[in-house]
Residue, then its C-alpha position, 0 to 999 in steps of 0.5 A: m417697406n417695413w418699420l425696421s428699415i424706415v427707422t434704421g434709415s432715418t436714424l443712420g441718416g440723421s446721425m450721419l448728417a448731424a455728425s458731418v455738420i458738427k465736423a464741418r464747423a469744427s474744421h474751421l478751427l484748424t489751420r491748413e497745416q493742422e487740417s492736413q495732419v488730421w487728413g493724414v490720420r484719417a487716411n491711415r484709419m481708412a486703410i485699416r478699415i478697408f483691410l478689416t472689412l475685406y477680412v471680415g467679408a472673406v471670412l463670411v464668404i468662406l463660412a457661407f461657402l462651407r454652409v456654416n450657419v453664421r447666425p449663432g455667431l452674430y452676437v459674438s461678432l457684435l461683441l468683437g465689433l464693439g471691442v474693435a470700435a472702442w479700440a479704434h476710437v481710443t487710438y484715433f483720439r490719441s493720434l489727434r491729441a498728439l497733433n496738439l490740436p485746439p481743445a474746442y476741435l477735439t471736443a466737437i469731434g468727440r461730440s460728432r462721434m458720440i452722435m454716430y455711436l448713439g445712432i449705431a447703438t440705436i440701430l443695433g438695439i432695434v435689430v437685436i430686439d426684433e430678433l428676439 
């Protein structure tokens, strides 16, 4: 194993673990009704993610089939992905705020998401630096 895969696995695993612990502790602040509402919002997000993943995968398969070099479009795809992630973050928190959840829960969920974003940004930074 090279150093890039070790750092990537450690960073992603650590950030996912920390975020899941924070989310689990925050879920104790909700009533059962609020928790089911939050799960409804998460289910909608998962449906959208599946659609986007399938769409991007289909585009990459088509480009590979046409023997198009996708490497130059990597940075453009990265910027588009960051835009979609920012949009998804904003709409997710708008949906959560509309449910009138406790402010402590929203703060904890925001922190857990920031930990995930920092882990992903670290991985992307390492990959971009490694490519240069």
